[in-house]
C-alpha positions in Angstrom: 13.9 29.0 20.6 15.3 32.0 22.5 16.4 33.5 19.2 12.9 33.4 17.8 11.5 34.9 21.0 14.1 37.6 21.0 12.4 39.1 17.9 9.4 40.1 20.0 9.1 42.9 22.7 9.3 40.4 25.5 11.4 40.5 28.7 13.1 37.3 29.8 13.1 36.2 33.5 13.7 32.9 35.2 10.5 31.6 36.8 10.0 28.1 38.2 13.6 27.5 37.1 12.7 28.0 33.5 13.0 30.9 31.0 9.8 32.9 31.1 9.0 35.6 28.7 6.8 38.6 29.8 5.1 41.4 28.0 4.7 44.5 30.1 5.2 42.4 33.3 2.6 39.7 32.4 3.7 36.1 31.8 3.2 35.2 28.1 5.3 32.1 27.3 7.6 29.7 29.1 10.2 27.4 27.6 9.9 23.9 29.2 12.2 21.0 28.8 11.1 17.4 29.2 12.7 14.0 28.5 10.8 13.5 25.2 10.3 17.0 24.0 10.7 20.7 24.5 7.7 22.9 24.8 6.6 26.5 24.5 3.9 26.9 27.1 1.5 29.8 26.5 -0.1 31.0 29.8 -3.4 32.0 28.0 -3.0 29.3 25.3 -6.7 28.4 25.5 -7.4 31.8 23.8 -5.0 31.1 20.9 -6.9 30.5 17.6 -4.2 30.3 15.0 -2.4 27.1 16.0 -5.3 25.5 17.9 -4.8 22.1 16.2 -1.1 22.0 17.1 -1.5 23.0 20.8 -1.4 20.4 23.5 -3.1 20.8 26.9 -0.6 20.0 29.7 -2.3 17.9 32.3 -5.6 19.4 33.6 -4.7 23.0 33.0 -7.7 25.2 32.0 -5.7 28.0 30.3 -2.2 26.8 29.5 -1.4 25.3 26.1 1.9 24.0 24.7 3.6 23.8 21.3 5.8 20.7 21.5 9.0 19.9 19.6 11.1 16.8 19.6 14.2 18.3 18.0 15.8 21.5 16.7 14.8 20.7 13.1 11.2 20.6 14.1 11.5 24.0 15.7 13.0 25.4 12.5 10.3 23.8 10.4 7.5 25.3 12.6 9.2 28.7 13.1 6.3 30.4 11.3 3.7 28.8 13.7 5.8 29.7 16.7 6.1 33.4 15.6 2.4 33.6 14.8 1.5 32.1 18.1 3.8 34.4 20.1 2.4 37.4 18.2 -1.2 36.3 18.9 -0.3 35.7 22.6 1.1 39.2 22.9 -2.1 40.6 21.2 -4.2 38.7 23.7 -2.2 40.3 26.5 -2.4 43.8 25.0 -6.2 43.4 24.7 -6.4 42.3 28.4 -8.3 39.2 27.6 -8.7 36.6 30.3 -9.4 32.8 30.1 -12.8 32.0 31.6 -11.9 29.4 34.2 -14.4 27.0 35.7 -15.9 28.3 38.9 -15.3 26.5 42.1 -18.8 25.1 42.0 -18.2 23.6 38.5 -16.0 20.9 39.9 -17.8 17.8 41.2 -16.2 16.1 44.2 -15.2 12.5 43.5 -17.4 10.1 45.3 -14.3 8.5 46.9 -13.4 11.8 48.5 -17.0 12.4 49.6 -17.1 8.9 51.2 -13.9 9.7 53.0 -15.5 12.9 54.4 -18.2 10.7 56.1 -15.6 8.2 57.4 -13.1 10.7 58.9 -14.1 13.5 61.3 -12.5 16.8 60.4 -11.5 16.0 56.9 -14.4 17.8 55.2 -13.8 20.9 57.4 -10.0 20.8 56.6 -10.7 20.4 52.9 -13.1 23.3 52.7 -10.7 25.5 54.7 -8.2 25.2 51.8 -8.1 27.8 49.1 -10.3 27.2 46.1 -7.2 26.5 43.9 -5.9 23.9 46.3 -9.3 22.2 46.5 -9.6 22.2 42.7 -6.1 20.7 42.4 -7.1 17.8 44.7 -10.3 17.2 42.8 -8.5 17.1 39.4 -5.8 14.8 40.8 -8.2 12.4 42.4 -10.8 12.4 39.6 -8.1 12.1 37.0 -7.7 8.4 37.8 -9.7 6.0 35.6 -10.1 3.2 38.1 -12.0 3.5 41.4 -9.2 1.7 43.3 -6.7 4.3 42.0 -9.0 7.2 43.0 -9.3 5.6 46.5 -5.5 5.3 46.8 -5.1 8.9 45.8 -7.6 10.0 48.4 -5.7 8.0 51.0 -2.4 9.6 49.9 -3.9 13.1 50.0 -5.7 12.9 53.4 -2.6 13.8 55.6 -1.8 16.8 53.4 -5.4 18.0 53.5 -5.5 17.7 57.3 -2.3 19.7 57.6 -3.9 22.5 55.5 -1.5 21.9 52.6 -2.1 21.9 48.9 -0.6 19.0 46.8 2.3 21.1 45.7 3.0 22.8 49.0 6.1 21.9 50.9 5.2 20.2 54.2 
């Protein structure tokens, strides 16, 4: 994978413990390793048009997209797709394009969280004191559960962190 990326005018740095490739100081693509696959994660992947059908959305990300590979043979077989996607990602960066993210108000609070606000003094105030990104992460995490009992359990698990002013990924 690095050999393919070396053909482009990208600078490699380690970010989040992973090889990250930048164009003029801007993050373009990250190599991610998972148990079942390796992925090239494009930071502005939502804007990629060429490989749209082959791109996976990791979790609830609004902008990131991944090309996933299960072995080195698959990487070699899809080398043209990788090169075209990297070239397109660099062109997007050169053009200064940005992914239109949902605004803070576009996220509906899960009813389980709203109910907890009414039950627990100070929780609503603590939640809205968080940054919009932290609020959004909590909403996506809680609302991502299909069953109401799972959403309720997630709310219960998140309450202490919210009251401490921490986001889900913050060290506490």
